[in-house]
C-alpha positions as CSV (number, residue, x, y, z in Angstrom):
1,M,-9.1,1.7,-17.8
2,R,-8.8,-1.9,-16.7
3,A,-5.9,-4.0,-17.9
4,S,-5.3,-7.6,-17.2
5,L,-1.7,-8.8,-17.2
6,E,-2.1,-12.0,-19.3
7,N,0.0,-15.2,-19.1
8,G,3.0,-13.5,-17.6
9,K,4.3,-12.7,-21.1
10,T,4.6,-9.0,-20.6
11,Q,6.1,-7.1,-17.7
12,Y,4.6,-3.8,-16.7
13,K,6.0,-1.2,-14.3
14,I,3.1,-0.2,-12.0
15,R,3.1,2.5,-9.3
16,L,0.5,1.6,-6.8
17,S,-1.9,4.6,-6.6
18,G,-2.8,6.1,-3.3
19,I,0.0,4.5,-1.3
20,D,3.5,5.3,-0.4
21,A,5.8,2.4,0.6
22,P,9.1,2.5,2.6
23,E,12.2,3.2,0.6
24,R,14.8,0.4,0.1
25,R,17.1,1.9,2.7
26,Q,14.3,2.6,5.1
27,A,13.1,0.4,7.9
28,F,10.6,-2.1,6.6
29,G,11.5,-1.4,3.0
30,D,12.5,-4.9,2.2
31,R,9.5,-6.4,4.2
32,S,7.1,-4.2,2.2
33,R,8.5,-5.5,-1.1
34,Q,8.4,-9.1,0.1
35,N,4.8,-8.7,1.3
36,L,3.7,-7.3,-2.0
37,A,5.6,-10.0,-3.9
38,G,4.0,-12.7,-1.8
39,L,0.6,-11.3,-2.6
40,V,1.0,-10.9,-6.4
41,F,3.8,-13.0,-7.8
42,R,2.7,-15.3,-10.6
43,K,-1.0,-14.4,-10.0
44,Y,-3.6,-13.2,-12.4
45,L,-4.1,-9.4,-11.7
46,V,-6.3,-6.7,-12.9
47,V,-5.0,-3.1,-12.8
48,E,-7.4,-0.2,-12.8
49,W,-5.6,2.9,-14.1
50,D,-6.0,6.1,-16.0
51,K,-2.5,7.7,-15.8
52,V,1.1,7.1,-16.6
53,D,3.8,9.0,-14.7
54,R,7.0,10.7,-16.0
55,Y,8.9,7.4,-15.5
56,K,6.4,5.6,-17.8
57,R,4.9,3.6,-15.0
58,I,1.2,2.8,-15.0
59,I,-0.3,4.4,-11.9
60,G,-3.1,2.2,-10.7
61,K,-5.0,0.1,-8.3
62,V,-4.0,-3.6,-8.4
63,I,-6.9,-6.0,-8.0
64,L,-6.4,-9.7,-7.1
65,D,-9.4,-12.0,-6.8
66,G,-11.6,-8.9,-6.3
67,K,-9.4,-7.5,-3.5
68,D,-7.5,-4.2,-3.5
69,V,-3.8,-5.1,-3.2
70,N,-2.9,-1.4,-2.6
71,L,-5.2,-1.3,0.4
72,S,-3.8,-4.7,1.6
73,Q,-0.3,-3.1,1.8
74,I,-1.6,-0.3,4.0
75,T,-3.7,-2.6,6.2
76,A,-0.5,-4.7,6.8
77,G,1.5,-1.6,7.8
78,Y,3.8,-1.9,4.8
79,A,2.7,1.3,3.2
80,G,1.0,4.6,4.1
81,H,-1.9,6.4,2.5
82,Y,-0.2,8.9,0.1
83,K,-2.3,11.9,1.0
84,E,-0.4,14.2,-1.4
85,Y,-2.3,12.6,-4.3
86,Q,-5.5,11.6,-2.6
87,R,-7.5,14.0,-4.7
88,E,-6.8,11.7,-7.6
89,Q,-8.5,8.8,-5.8
90,P,-12.2,7.9,-5.8
91,F,-13.8,9.1,-2.6
92,A,-14.4,5.6,-1.3
93,D,-10.7,4.6,-1.8
94,R,-9.6,7.8,-0.1
95,Q,-11.7,7.0,3.0
96,S,-10.7,3.3,3.2
97,Y,-7.0,4.0,2.7
98,A,-7.0,6.7,5.4
99,R,-8.9,4.5,7.8
100,A,-6.6,1.5,7.1
101,E,-3.5,3.6,7.8
102,G,-5.0,4.9,11.0
103,E,-5.7,1.4,12.2
104,A,-2.2,0.2,11.2
105,R,-0.6,3.0,13.1
106,T,-2.8,2.3,16.2
107,R,-2.0,-1.4,16.1
108,R,1.7,-0.5,15.4
109,L,1.9,-2.8,12.4
110,G,4.9,-2.9,10.0
111,L,6.6,0.5,9.5
112,W,4.5,1.9,12.4
113,L,6.1,-0.5,14.8
114,D,9.2,1.7,15.5
115,A,9.1,3.8,18.7
116,V,9.4,6.9,16.4
117,P,8.0,5.7,13.0
118,V,9.0,7.6,9.9
119,A,6.5,7.8,7.1
120,P,8.0,7.2,3.6
121,W,7.2,10.7,2.5
122,D,9.1,12.1,5.6
123,F,12.0,9.7,5.0
124,R,12.5,11.0,1.5
125,R,12.1,14.7,2.6
126,N,14.7,14.3,5.3
127,R,17.1,12.4,3.1
128,H,17.9,15.4,1.0
């Protein structure tokens, strides 16, 4: 499904599919949120989605001016490719997200800058 969020009149909770961003208390958590807000705040967006999670969030890919915002977060190093759910992604997205994460890690961007970077999924696992 494609949904446009029209005229800023309705707010939707959207979980960006295929990515996992740092937690609030994790290094780069605030920067990740700030980067995403800078990309999408008060902009006309299209969301491609087909699922709602148990928290009633739309799970989808956010498109801004024809560009994949989810992929932009990974490319900037502010999210990782969430491989646990990669089977739910189209093959092309799975490939581009994995490649973008590899490049961000190699270039030590965002959360991959730390000497011993901790992926968001590892941070949550070790927190408990």
